[in-house]
Backbone as ProteinMPNN parsed JSONL, in Angstrom:
{"seq_chain_A": "MDKNAVAVAIFNKLAKEYQQKYMDVGLYHTSLDFFCNSILKENPQVLEVACGPGNISQYLLNKRPDFQLLGTDLAPNMVTLAGINNPGAEFQVMDCRDIGKLPQQYDAIVCGFGFPYLSKEETIQWIKDASGLLSAEGLLYISTMEDDYSRSGYQKGSSGDEIFMHYHQSDYLTAALKKNHCTIVFTDRVITQYSDTHQVTDLVLIARKTGLTV", "coords_chain_A": {"N_chain_A": [[44.446, -23.329, 11.516], [41.379, -24.86, 10.682], [41.37, -28.312, 10.324], [39.687, -29.782, 8.564], [38.818, -27.745, 6.837], [41.26, -27.248, 5.575], [41.656, -29.642, 4.215], [39.589, -29.599, 2.46], [40.178, -27.324, 0.873], [42.61, -28.253, -0.293], [41.648, -30.534, -1.839], [39.879, -29.201, -3.501], [41.642, -27.758, -4.93], [43.209, -29.729, -6.234], [41.378, -31.242, -7.684], [41.121, -32.26, -10.486], [43.477, -33.696, -10.789], [43.114, -35.596, -8.857], [40.941, -36.842, -9.809], [42.0, -38.024, -12.229], [43.676, -39.931, -11.125], [42.073, -41.6, -9.454], [39.719, -42.489, -10.674], [39.154, -45.078, -11.517], [37.735, -47.643, -9.67], [38.076, -50.278, -9.322], [39.377, -51.893, -7.581], [37.661, -52.192, -5.515], [35.483, -53.497, -6.387], [34.219, -55.878, -5.47], [32.882, -55.405, -3.091], [31.381, -53.207, -3.882], [29.699, -54.367, -5.845], [28.333, -56.197, -4.295], [26.863, -54.415, -2.756], [25.21, -53.169, -4.746], [23.836, -55.465, -5.695], [22.391, -56.119, -3.504], [20.361, -54.341, -2.988], [17.18, -54.595, -3.577], [15.023, -53.103, -4.285], [13.298, -51.326, -6.9], [14.504, -48.457, -8.705], [15.738, -47.072, -6.508], [16.216, -44.528, -3.899], [19.341, -43.067, -3.522], [21.954, -41.975, -1.566], [25.078, -40.402, -1.843], [27.865, -39.66, -0.012], [30.557, -37.397, 0.366], [31.455, -37.401, -2.394], [33.552, -36.928, -4.207], [35.117, -36.804, -7.262], [33.073, -38.238, -8.535], [33.637, -40.886, -8.829], [32.929, -43.356, -7.595], [30.208, -43.1, -7.812], [29.94, -43.318, -10.563], [30.667, -45.949, -11.057], [28.544, -47.273, -9.598], [26.253, -46.306, -10.967], [26.717, -47.423, -13.432], [26.347, -50.085, -12.938], [23.843, -50.153, -11.85], [21.604, -48.505, -13.397], [19.208, -47.535, -12.646], [19.318, -46.323, -10.13], [18.489, -43.544, -8.243], [20.35, -40.991, -7.705], [21.851, -38.899, -5.443], [24.598, -36.994, -4.981], [27.007, -35.661, -2.772], [29.507, -33.297, -1.792], [32.109, -31.39, -0.228], [33.906, -29.929, -1.57], [33.828, -27.67, -4.106], [34.802, -27.927, -6.788], [35.13, -30.613, -7.002], [32.406, -31.434, -6.989], [31.537, -30.296, -9.34], [33.109, -31.82, -11.278], [31.976, -34.276, -10.711], [29.401, -34.12, -11.548], [29.81, -33.742, -14.326], [30.966, -36.24, -14.965], [28.858, -37.878, -14.413], [26.181, -37.406, -15.738], [23.5, -38.033, -15.464], [22.845, -37.916, -12.851], [22.328, -36.231, -9.598], [24.104, -33.549, -8.038], [25.506, -31.826, -5.32], [26.98, -29.209, -3.291], [27.977, -29.829, -0.129], [28.614, -30.193, 3.404], [29.676, -33.096, 4.829], [29.174, -33.558, 7.457], [26.837, -32.402, 7.931], [24.689, -34.008, 7.094], [22.46, -34.793, 8.544], [20.621, -32.726, 8.248], [19.275, -33.112, 5.877], [16.176, -33.492, 4.123], [14.84, -35.785, 3.508], [14.362, -39.438, 3.411], [16.53, -42.225, 2.619], [17.137, -45.155, 0.599], [19.555, -46.21, 0.489], [22.865, -45.449, 1.474], [26.087, -44.064, 0.699], [29.443, -43.857, 1.648], [32.334, -43.403, 0.586], [35.461, -43.353, 1.624], [35.298, -41.09, 3.109], [35.608, -40.898, 5.819], [38.463, -40.706, 6.594], [38.838, -38.027, 6.86], [37.497, -37.207, 8.973], [37.073, -36.941, 12.589], [37.236, -39.382, 15.236], [35.054, -38.854, 16.933], [33.348, -37.365, 15.253], [32.925, -39.109, 13.203], [31.521, -41.258, 14.502], [29.21, -39.681, 15.17], [28.365, -39.21, 12.59], [27.624, -41.721, 11.634], [25.434, -42.132, 13.257], [23.641, -40.136, 12.333], [23.451, -40.947, 9.675], [22.15, -43.358, 9.95], [19.664, -42.419, 10.791], [18.658, -41.304, 8.533], [18.282, -43.408, 6.812], [15.981, -45.589, 5.264], [13.671, -48.21, 6.431], [15.348, -51.353, 6.423], [17.244, -50.275, 4.831], [20.492, -49.788, 3.166], [23.819, -49.337, 4.242], [26.954, -48.221, 3.142], [30.32, -48.116, 3.886], [33.579, -46.984, 3.704], [37.023, -46.95, 4.654], [40.321, -45.97, 5.854], [42.062, -48.389, 7.704], [43.385, -48.575, 10.882], [45.182, -48.193, 14.012], [43.691, -45.607, 15.82], [45.231, -43.73, 17.085], [47.374, -43.376, 15.498], [46.785, -41.494, 13.673], [47.402, -38.491, 11.812], [49.269, -35.82, 10.192], [49.762, -36.046, 6.695], [51.974, -35.973, 3.844], [51.31, -35.482, 0.586], [51.831, -36.374, -3.067], [51.786, -33.865, -4.215], [52.968, -32.132, -2.513], [51.435, -30.96, -0.618], [50.248, -30.931, 2.695], [48.07, -32.925, 4.628], [45.67, -33.738, 7.034], [45.131, -37.0, 8.198], [42.829, -39.331, 9.284], [42.904, -42.381, 10.812], [40.922, -45.269, 11.291], [39.191, -47.508, 13.525], [37.976, -50.865, 13.393], [36.532, -51.886, 15.661], [35.198, -49.671, 17.064], [33.747, -48.616, 15.034], [32.083, -50.72, 14.342], [30.698, -50.971, 16.778], [29.307, -48.561, 16.853], [27.638, -48.761, 14.511], [26.025, -50.975, 15.436], [24.801, -49.818, 17.721], [23.225, -48.003, 16.476], [21.231, -49.477, 15.18], [22.074, -50.931, 12.92], [22.948, -53.655, 11.098], [25.837, -55.53, 10.331], [26.559, -56.698, 7.227], [28.357, -57.338, 5.381], [31.848, -57.519, 5.051], [35.082, -56.275, 4.108], [38.565, -56.241, 3.366], [41.039, -54.371, 1.931], [44.229, -54.329, 0.743], [46.423, -51.86, 0.158], [49.329, -50.804, -1.604], [51.226, -48.177, -1.171], [53.853, -47.323, -1.395], [57.254, -48.482, -1.366], [57.618, -48.942, 1.247], [55.344, -48.275, 2.534], [52.283, -49.397, 3.414], [48.758, -49.675, 3.253], [45.725, -50.607, 4.993], [42.52, -50.882, 3.689], [39.373, -50.637, 4.931], [36.175, -52.053, 4.425], [32.739, -51.757, 5.077], [29.571, -53.001, 5.13], [26.243, -52.377, 6.03], [22.969, -53.259, 7.12], [19.984, -51.528, 7.895], [17.977, -52.239, 10.667], [14.875, -52.754, 12.351], [15.203, -53.228, 14.911], [17.042, -53.208, 18.102], [20.322, -54.115, 17.96]], "CA_chain_A": [[43.286, -23.417, 10.676], [40.514, -26.127, 10.756], [41.862, -29.404, 9.524], [38.709, -30.03, 7.59], [38.884, -26.71, 5.847], [42.543, -27.363, 4.824], [41.46, -30.79, 3.383], [38.717, -29.138, 1.398], [40.985, -26.569, -0.004], [43.479, -29.101, -1.094], [40.802, -31.324, -2.832], [39.391, -28.265, -4.511], [42.874, -27.344, -5.82], [43.649, -30.93, -6.93], [40.308, -31.998, -8.065], [41.407, -32.863, -11.681], [44.584, -34.694, -10.521], [42.336, -36.74, -8.127], [40.031, -37.549, -10.862], [42.851, -38.825, -13.15], [44.251, -41.073, -10.37], [41.205, -42.433, -8.643], [38.388, -42.796, -11.23], [39.022, -46.527, -11.466], [37.493, -48.11, -8.436], [37.951, -51.693, -9.546], [39.877, -52.66, -6.299], [36.629, -52.355, -4.484], [34.291, -54.008, -7.167], [33.451, -56.972, -4.779], [31.979, -54.749, -2.12], [30.33, -52.337, -4.576], [28.75, -55.304, -6.54], [27.513, -56.73, -3.372], [25.985, -53.338, -2.406], [24.231, -52.994, -5.793], [22.941, -56.604, -5.789], [21.612, -56.253, -2.27], [19.292, -53.405, -3.106], [16.208, -55.224, -4.541], [13.975, -52.163, -4.7], [13.601, -50.61, -8.19], [14.621, -46.929, -8.628], [15.986, -46.649, -5.071], [16.883, -43.31, -3.59], [20.711, -43.33, -2.958], [22.724, -40.766, -1.254], [26.397, -40.603, -1.754], [28.489, -38.56, 0.711], [32.01, -37.329, -0.103], [31.517, -38.132, -3.716], [34.732, -36.561, -4.921], [34.731, -36.514, -8.815], [32.059, -39.08, -9.006], [34.205, -42.25, -9.252], [32.011, -44.453, -7.083], [28.947, -42.849, -8.415], [29.991, -43.831, -11.939], [30.563, -47.383, -10.951], [27.262, -47.71, -9.202], [25.281, -46.16, -12.014], [26.942, -48.351, -14.613], [25.732, -51.405, -12.483], [22.466, -49.915, -11.514], [21.128, -47.199, -13.892], [18.0, -47.155, -11.948], [19.707, -45.51, -8.873], [18.206, -42.131, -8.142], [21.533, -40.804, -6.867], [22.255, -37.574, -5.018], [25.942, -36.977, -4.486], [27.45, -34.52, -2.099], [31.012, -33.145, -1.384], [32.338, -30.021, 0.257], [34.792, -29.247, -2.553], [32.908, -27.257, -5.326], [35.392, -28.447, -8.062], [34.744, -32.138, -7.104], [30.977, -31.547, -7.355], [31.522, -30.011, -10.766], [33.549, -32.983, -11.996], [31.049, -35.383, -10.553], [28.187, -33.854, -12.506], [30.291, -34.072, -15.679], [31.205, -37.682, -15.047], [27.585, -38.616, -14.179], [25.205, -36.415, -16.12], [22.149, -38.397, -15.055], [22.661, -37.811, -11.371], [22.268, -34.834, -8.994], [25.25, -33.37, -7.101], [25.477, -30.576, -4.617], [28.057, -28.929, -2.299], [27.475, -30.121, 1.176], [29.518, -30.737, 4.329], [29.159, -34.392, 5.204], [28.857, -33.493, 8.833], [25.443, -31.916, 7.903], [23.69, -34.807, 6.407], [21.262, -34.865, 9.363], [19.804, -31.717, 7.844], [18.608, -33.471, 4.646], [14.77, -33.536, 4.446], [14.144, -37.11, 3.167], [15.048, -40.705, 3.747], [17.135, -42.914, 1.47], [17.151, -46.566, 0.563], [20.95, -46.568, 0.648], [23.81, -44.376, 1.68], [27.411, -44.501, 0.499], [30.373, -42.885, 2.103], [33.586, -43.897, 0.266], [36.772, -42.816, 2.099], [35.022, -39.78, 3.699], [36.024, -40.914, 7.263], [39.812, -40.195, 6.85], [38.855, -36.549, 7.081], [36.587, -36.89, 10.241], [37.672, -37.438, 13.826], [36.399, -40.467, 15.769], [33.772, -38.455, 17.419], [32.598, -36.931, 14.085], [32.553, -40.378, 12.462], [30.409, -41.848, 15.204], [28.027, -38.977, 14.969], [27.954, -39.423, 11.204], [26.922, -43.065, 11.497], [24.116, -41.92, 13.827], [22.938, -39.303, 11.404], [23.175, -41.708, 8.429], [21.087, -44.269, 10.316], [18.44, -41.647, 10.901], [18.298, -40.936, 7.119], [17.971, -44.658, 6.129], [14.661, -46.271, 5.469], [13.845, -49.524, 7.045], [16.033, -52.247, 5.622], [18.165, -49.534, 4.021], [21.827, -50.227, 3.191], [24.905, -48.303, 4.427], [28.166, -48.586, 2.717], [31.385, -47.112, 4.305], [35.038, -47.518, 3.505], [37.973, -46.0, 5.296], [41.572, -46.538, 6.08], [42.06, -48.954, 8.993], [44.64, -48.597, 11.722], [44.909, -47.671, 15.33], [43.28, -44.14, 15.724], [46.456, -43.012, 17.611], [48.369, -43.169, 14.343], [46.284, -40.398, 12.724], [48.306, -37.317, 11.728], [49.417, -35.147, 8.896], [50.578, -36.718, 5.699], [52.213, -35.126, 2.699], [51.022, -36.065, -0.745], [52.735, -36.155, -4.051], [51.82, -32.418, -4.575], [53.706, -31.534, -1.423], [50.436, -30.602, 0.303], [49.958, -31.787, 3.947], [46.58, -33.109, 4.99], [45.551, -34.671, 8.262], [44.318, -38.214, 7.931], [42.342, -40.078, 10.476], [42.771, -43.829, 10.776], [39.748, -45.705, 12.136], [39.235, -48.936, 13.976], [36.645, -51.634, 13.123], [35.794, -52.058, 16.8], [34.303, -48.706, 17.488], [32.832, -48.396, 13.916], [31.079, -51.829, 14.474], [29.836, -50.661, 17.981], [28.502, -47.412, 16.55], [26.596, -49.322, 13.626], [25.056, -51.807, 16.15], [24.083, -48.975, 18.558], [22.269, -47.263, 15.622], [20.382, -50.387, 14.637], [22.553, -51.347, 11.671], [23.648, -54.98, 11.205], [26.836, -55.686, 9.326], [26.161, -57.886, 6.287], [29.558, -57.539, 4.478], [33.142, -56.872, 5.394], [36.152, -56.582, 3.253], [39.693, -55.457, 3.502], [41.783, -54.277, 0.646], [45.58, -53.876, 0.999], [47.029, -50.925, -0.918], [50.766, -50.58, -1.423], [51.43, -46.775, -1.687], [55.223, -47.236, -1.573], [57.943, -49.73, -0.992], [57.589, -49.055, 2.697], [54.02, -47.793, 2.994], [51.166, -50.238, 3.092], [47.595, -49.243, 3.948], [44.561, -51.549, 4.859], [41.329, -50.283, 3.466], [38.269, -51.474, 5.466], [34.864, -51.707, 3.846], [31.721, -52.295, 5.941], [28.16, -52.791, 4.54], [25.297, -52.725, 6.969], [21.545, -52.983, 6.851], [19.256, -50.927, 8.965], [16.847, -53.059, 11.082], [13.951, -52.034, 13.222], [15.449, -53.675, 16.247], [18.362, -52.988, 18.624], [21.17, -55.347, 17.706]], "C_chain_A": [[42.606, -24.839, 10.83], [41.09, -27.209, 9.822], [40.985, -29.775, 8.39], [38.788, -28.991, 6.498], [40.135, -26.795, 5.004], [42.274, -28.521, 3.82], [40.584, -30.311, 2.088], [39.404, -28.266, 0.4], [41.986, -27.297, -0.877], [42.707, -29.933, -2.181], [40.267, -30.469, -3.91], [40.474, -27.913, -5.488], [43.204, -28.534, -6.718], [42.59, -31.853, -7.448], [40.615, -32.844, -9.485], [42.483, -33.882, -11.588], [43.991, -35.856, -9.724], [41.583, -37.555, -9.007], [40.934, -38.483, -11.79], [43.354, -39.998, -12.346], [43.278, -42.023, -9.77], [39.831, -42.79, -9.437], [38.148, -44.266, -11.32], [38.86, -47.098, -10.072], [37.417, -49.62, -8.401], [38.502, -52.515, -8.374], [38.768, -52.978, -5.425], [35.241, -52.87, -5.229], [33.522, -55.123, -6.294], [32.488, -56.411, -3.885], [30.927, -53.847, -2.834], [29.288, -53.224, -5.297], [27.812, -55.766, -5.494], [26.446, -55.649, -2.905], [24.862, -53.201, -3.433], [23.368, -54.166, -5.813], [22.153, -56.812, -4.575], [20.574, -55.246, -2.14], [18.201, -54.001, -4.082], [15.169, -54.291, -4.917], [14.353, -51.546, -6.059], [13.606, -49.154, -7.956], [14.775, -46.457, -7.211], [16.605, -45.301, -4.962], [18.254, -43.606, -2.888], [21.39, -42.046, -2.804], [24.289, -41.109, -1.111], [27.091, -39.409, -1.135], [29.944, -38.579, 0.484], [32.337, -37.887, -1.419], [32.747, -37.945, -4.582], [34.306, -36.292, -6.348], [33.774, -37.515, -9.415], [32.542, -40.412, -9.47], [33.423, -43.289, -8.81], [30.798, -44.315, -7.712], [28.886, -43.489, -9.813], [29.969, -45.346, -12.04], [29.129, -47.92, -10.557], [26.165, -47.497, -10.271], [25.48, -46.967, -13.298], [26.285, -49.759, -14.248], [24.257, -51.348, -12.28], [21.925, -48.518, -11.984], [19.813, -46.646, -13.328], [18.126, -46.388, -10.668], [19.234, -44.058, -9.113], [19.185, -41.478, -7.181], [21.659, -39.22, -6.693], [23.688, -37.68, -4.375], [26.296, -35.639, -3.849], [28.908, -34.52, -1.777], [31.088, -31.624, -0.99], [33.212, -29.326, -0.629], [33.988, -28.98, -3.827], [33.5, -27.977, -6.685], [35.141, -29.949, -8.166], [33.299, -32.341, -7.559], [30.846, -31.266, -8.824], [31.915, -31.186, -11.676], [32.541, -34.109, -11.908], [29.906, -35.306, -11.459], [28.575, -34.145, -13.965], [30.459, -35.513, -16.024], [29.925, -38.545, -14.987], [26.396, -37.729, -14.424], [23.726, -36.81, -15.722], [21.901, -38.368, -13.617], [22.688, -36.484, -10.919], [23.431, -34.695, -8.085], [25.182, -31.954, -6.569], [26.661, -30.457, -3.65], [27.417, -29.058, -0.924], [28.591, -30.664, 2.171], [28.871, -32.104, 4.849], [28.717, -34.526, 6.664], [27.362, -32.971, 9.005], [24.39, -32.707, 7.342], [22.362, -34.99, 7.185], [20.155, -33.79, 9.039], [18.979, -32.029, 6.56], [17.147, -33.875, 5.027], [14.133, -34.903, 4.179], [14.968, -38.312, 3.477], [15.608, -41.288, 2.477], [17.133, -44.344, 1.741], [18.575, -47.081, 0.767], [21.766, -45.338, 0.725], [25.22, -44.9, 1.505], [28.326, -43.446, 0.939], [31.773, -43.591, 1.823], [34.795, -43.07, 0.621], [36.486, -41.267, 2.47], [35.617, -39.737, 5.162], [37.439, -40.528, 7.554], [39.903, -38.753, 7.229], [37.906, -36.172, 8.256], [37.248, -37.543, 11.366], [36.759, -38.629, 14.267], [35.095, -39.962, 16.178], [32.85, -38.044, 16.219], [32.062, -38.105, 13.326], [31.447, -41.143, 13.151], [29.117, -41.134, 15.073], [27.478, -39.067, 13.559], [27.097, -40.693, 11.027], [25.506, -42.852, 12.163], [23.159, -41.135, 12.953], [22.491, -40.146, 10.225], [22.075, -42.739, 8.706], [19.658, -43.635, 10.284], [17.81, -41.326, 9.51], [17.797, -42.21, 6.41], [16.624, -45.134, 6.349], [14.761, -47.592, 6.046], [14.379, -50.54, 6.0], [17.002, -51.577, 4.614], [19.597, -50.056, 4.185], [22.757, -49.087, 3.382], [26.176, -48.91, 4.087], [29.288, -47.574, 3.226], [32.643, -47.751, 4.045], [36.019, -46.478, 4.122], [39.3, -46.728, 5.524], [41.682, -47.071, 7.613], [43.351, -49.023, 9.658], [44.285, -48.016, 13.124], [44.756, -46.067, 15.196], [44.477, -43.22, 16.203], [47.459, -42.655, 16.582], [47.95, -42.119, 13.37], [47.328, -39.234, 12.851], [48.413, -36.771, 10.315], [50.325, -36.072, 7.945], [50.807, -35.8, 4.417], [52.053, -36.01, 1.423], [51.995, -35.743, -1.833], [52.849, -34.7, -4.511], [52.572, -31.609, -3.595], [52.788, -30.925, -0.392], [50.382, -31.537, 1.565], [48.584, -31.788, 4.323], [46.533, -34.049, 6.206], [44.571, -35.728, 7.872], [44.015, -38.969, 9.133], [42.341, -41.616, 10.14], [41.566, -44.202, 11.719], [39.832, -47.094, 12.387], [37.872, -49.599, 13.806], [35.822, -51.788, 14.441], [34.743, -50.918, 17.118], [33.279, -48.399, 16.243], [31.749, -49.423, 14.034], [30.113, -51.478, 15.624], [28.854, -49.482, 17.572], [27.296, -47.888, 15.553], [25.571, -50.146, 14.464], [24.234, -50.8, 17.085], [22.97, -48.192, 17.721], [21.398, -48.167, 14.795], [20.779, -50.855, 13.261], [23.307, -52.656, 11.771], [24.603, -55.161, 10.057], [26.537, -56.892, 8.516], [27.286, -58.265, 5.434], [30.684, -56.812, 5.075], [34.245, -57.305, 4.512], [37.342, -55.731, 3.695], [40.636, -55.544, 2.268], [43.226, -53.631, 1.035], [46.075, -53.093, -0.113], [48.391, -50.558, -0.621], [51.049, -49.204, -2.059], [52.943, -46.574, -2.012], [55.976, -48.492, -1.178], [57.875, -50.035, 0.541], [56.214, -48.719, 3.367], [52.895, -48.598, 2.581], [49.925, -49.882, 3.915], [46.471, -50.364, 3.711], [43.255, -50.631, 4.695], [40.174, -51.137, 4.012], [36.919, -50.994, 4.814], [33.834, -52.479, 4.771], [30.358, -51.889, 5.231], [27.168, -53.24, 5.61], [23.896, -52.443, 6.648], [20.819, -52.568, 8.034], [18.12, -51.885, 9.329], [16.026, -52.253, 12.0], [14.158, -52.395, 14.734], [16.755, -53.309, 16.814], [19.159, -54.238, 18.422], [22.318, -55.306, 18.631]], "O_chain_A": [[43.275, -25.841, 11.081], [41.259, -26.966, 8.628], [41.494, -30.069, 7.308], [38.823, -29.348, 5.32], [40.096, -26.451, 3.823], [42.643, -28.381, 2.654], [40.864, -30.607, 0.926], [39.234, -28.445, -0.806], [42.168, -26.977, -2.051], [43.143, -29.982, -3.331], [40.181, -30.871, -5.07], [40.256, -27.788, -6.693], [43.461, -28.326, -7.904], [42.808, -33.05, -7.638], [40.336, -34.042, -9.524], [42.402, -34.894, -12.284], [44.377, -37.004, -9.941], [41.577, -38.785, -8.969], [40.561, -39.627, -12.049], [43.449, -41.074, -12.937], [43.621, -43.19, -9.581], [38.919, -43.347, -8.827], [36.997, -44.688, -11.206], [39.827, -47.037, -9.313], [36.754, -50.185, -7.531], [38.142, -53.679, -8.197], [38.847, -53.924, -4.642], [34.122, -52.684, -4.751], [32.303, -55.248, -6.414], [31.34, -56.854, -3.864], [29.769, -53.76, -2.426], [28.113, -52.861, -5.35], [26.601, -55.756, -5.714], [25.279, -55.982, -2.698], [23.691, -53.123, -3.059], [22.16, -53.965, -5.944], [21.259, -57.658, -4.595], [19.873, -55.303, -1.129], [18.35, -53.885, -5.299], [14.414, -54.608, -5.836], [15.521, -51.28, -6.343], [12.846, -48.632, -7.14], [14.057, -45.569, -6.751], [17.423, -44.922, -5.799], [18.321, -44.27, -1.854], [21.432, -41.177, -3.675], [24.681, -41.992, -0.348], [26.96, -38.286, -1.622], [30.547, -39.65, 0.41], [33.265, -38.673, -1.615], [32.972, -38.677, -5.545], [33.289, -35.651, -6.611], [33.664, -37.64, -10.635], [31.967, -41.018, -10.374], [33.189, -44.192, -9.614], [30.263, -45.32, -8.181], [27.893, -44.119, -10.177], [29.369, -45.939, -12.936], [28.626, -48.885, -11.133], [25.289, -48.339, -10.468], [24.571, -47.158, -14.106], [25.769, -50.473, -15.108], [23.521, -52.312, -12.492], [21.797, -47.561, -11.221], [19.418, -45.497, -13.523], [17.139, -45.853, -10.163], [19.587, -43.451, -10.124], [18.918, -41.403, -5.981], [21.582, -38.426, -7.631], [23.898, -38.368, -3.376], [25.907, -34.59, -4.362], [29.504, -35.566, -1.521], [30.271, -30.784, -1.368], [33.304, -28.107, -0.486], [33.539, -29.895, -4.518], [32.761, -28.509, -7.514], [34.964, -30.49, -9.257], [32.979, -33.226, -8.353], [30.09, -31.958, -9.506], [31.239, -31.52, -12.648], [32.278, -34.807, -12.887], [29.483, -36.289, -12.067], [27.795, -34.709, -14.732], [30.172, -35.976, -17.129], [29.884, -39.701, -15.41], [25.686, -37.336, -13.499], [22.847, -35.949, -15.672], [20.824, -38.763, -13.17], [23.025, -35.585, -11.689], [23.753, -35.654, -7.385], [24.843, -31.014, -7.288], [27.258, -31.454, -3.246], [26.402, -28.422, -0.641], [29.401, -31.503, 1.777], [27.701, -32.169, 5.228], [28.002, -35.453, 7.046], [26.758, -33.1, 10.07], [23.287, -32.214, 7.108], [21.315, -35.288, 6.611], [19.0, -33.895, 9.451], [18.077, -31.265, 6.216], [16.905, -34.491, 6.065], [12.997, -35.142, 4.588], [16.157, -38.203, 3.775], [15.214, -40.896, 1.379], [17.128, -44.781, 2.891], [18.783, -48.228, 1.164], [21.437, -44.308, 0.137], [25.579, -45.959, 2.02], [28.093, -42.265, 0.681], [32.309, -44.272, 2.697], [35.097, -42.12, -0.1], [37.275, -40.363, 2.193], [36.052, -38.69, 5.641], [37.692, -40.048, 8.659], [40.878, -38.297, 7.826], [37.579, -35.007, 8.478], [37.913, -38.566, 11.204], [35.67, -38.828, 13.728], [34.074, -40.553, 15.827], [31.667, -38.383, 16.228], [30.92, -38.115, 12.865], [30.529, -41.633, 12.493], [28.061, -41.742, 14.898], [26.266, -39.007, 13.353], [26.045, -40.71, 10.387], [24.51, -43.361, 11.649], [21.977, -41.469, 12.865], [21.334, -40.093, 9.81], [21.202, -42.984, 7.873], [18.67, -44.218, 9.838], [16.604, -41.115, 9.379], [16.973, -42.113, 5.501], [16.12, -45.111, 7.472], [15.872, -48.11, 6.164], [13.921, -50.572, 4.858], [17.501, -52.216, 3.688], [19.913, -50.687, 5.194], [22.58, -48.012, 2.81], [26.53, -49.967, 4.609], [29.188, -46.366, 3.011], [32.772, -48.97, 4.154], [35.783, -45.271, 4.068], [39.38, -47.95, 5.399], [41.445, -46.346, 8.579], [44.336, -49.48, 9.079], [43.218, -47.438, 13.332], [45.56, -45.374, 14.573], [44.642, -42.092, 15.736], [48.284, -41.758, 16.756], [48.626, -41.858, 12.375], [48.002, -39.071, 13.867], [47.732, -37.214, 9.391], [51.335, -36.681, 8.296], [49.952, -35.008, 4.021], [52.611, -37.099, 1.288], [52.905, -34.943, -1.621], [53.85, -34.315, -5.114], [52.8, -30.428, -3.855], [53.267, -30.416, 0.622], [50.464, -32.761, 1.456], [47.943, -30.738, 4.348], [47.292, -35.012, 6.321], [43.473, -35.514, 7.358], [44.901, -39.227, 9.948], [41.726, -41.99, 9.142], [41.281, -43.56, 12.73], [40.438, -47.85, 11.628], [36.813, -49.015, 14.032], [34.592, -51.822, 14.393], [33.576, -51.196, 17.396], [32.139, -47.987, 16.455], [30.58, -49.084, 13.852], [28.9, -51.646, 15.503], [27.687, -49.495, 17.963], [26.147, -47.483, 15.731], [24.369, -50.028, 14.226], [23.021, -50.983, 17.188], [21.934, -47.803, 18.261], [20.851, -47.716, 13.788], [19.892, -51.163, 12.464], [24.278, -52.716, 12.526], [24.218, -54.964, 8.904], [26.292, -57.977, 9.042], [27.279, -59.326, 4.812], [30.564, -55.68, 5.542], [34.388, -58.481, 4.179], [37.184, -54.671, 4.301], [40.938, -56.599, 1.71], [43.303, -52.529, 1.579], [46.153, -53.58, -1.24], [48.679, -50.05, 0.463], [51.105, -49.065, -3.281], [53.267, -45.721, -2.839], [55.377, -49.458, -0.706], [58.043, -51.161, 1.01], [56.012, -48.873, 4.571], [52.523, -48.51, 1.411], [50.008, -49.792, 5.14], [46.271, -50.926, 2.634], [43.002, -49.743, 5.508], [40.019, -52.278, 3.578], [36.606, -49.81, 4.686], [34.038, -53.63, 5.159], [30.08, -50.753, 4.846], [27.242, -54.383, 6.061], [23.616, -51.466, 5.954], [20.979, -53.157, 9.102], [17.372, -52.314, 8.451], [16.428, -51.162, 12.403], [13.44, -51.958, 15.633], [17.646, -53.082, 15.995], [18.672, -55.332, 18.706], [23.157, -56.207, 18.615]]}, "name": "protein", "num_of_chains": 1, "seq": "MDKNAVAVAIFNKLAKEYQQKYMDVGLYHTSLDFFCNSILKENPQVLEVACGPGNISQYLLNKRPDFQLLGTDLAPNMVTLAGINNPGAEFQVMDCRDIGKLPQQYDAIVCGFGFPYLSKEETIQWIKDASGLLSAEGLLYISTMEDDYSRSGYQKGSSGDEIFMHYHQSDYLTAALKKNHCTIVFTDRVITQYSDTHQVTDLVLIARKTGLTV"}
């Protein structure tokens, strides 16, 4: 079975449990605050991809109520929860690999921990598609679990379900951003202790689209 389809089914089943566990995004407030403060335009058009239950959406809209936010996720139950948690925003079911089909441009795009469910090739293509959707000087916010890509594999969660998790490396993410005319303006790493023996590094990159090859 397709690894992505399995992930979607699990997230759809465990949407409420995920909401209870991850609504607080305070660990990433430094990068999210930087993102909000770096968008000078009023009432900007913001796209959030892989929005989950709207946890990041909620933080962003509390900081910037003027954001005109469209959130997307492939798990319908996540989209339902996101709408409940953020009644002033718009949410729809959409595969993050299809963002290139969206008809308009955005002043900012957010993808918080969508990459762990995309392969290296899909991630690089996503960055290209996202750059194509960004307006000039637009901001791109991405976060993912950082490690050698070869360490990617199935992991069993507390529910007992197994899901394939992709680790990603800053070198090829940075190269893909540069190739697609996005200059990194902020980098952060957050260490998360999942258990006594399991520690994960979360990588956050914020890039601004320029009109020049960088």
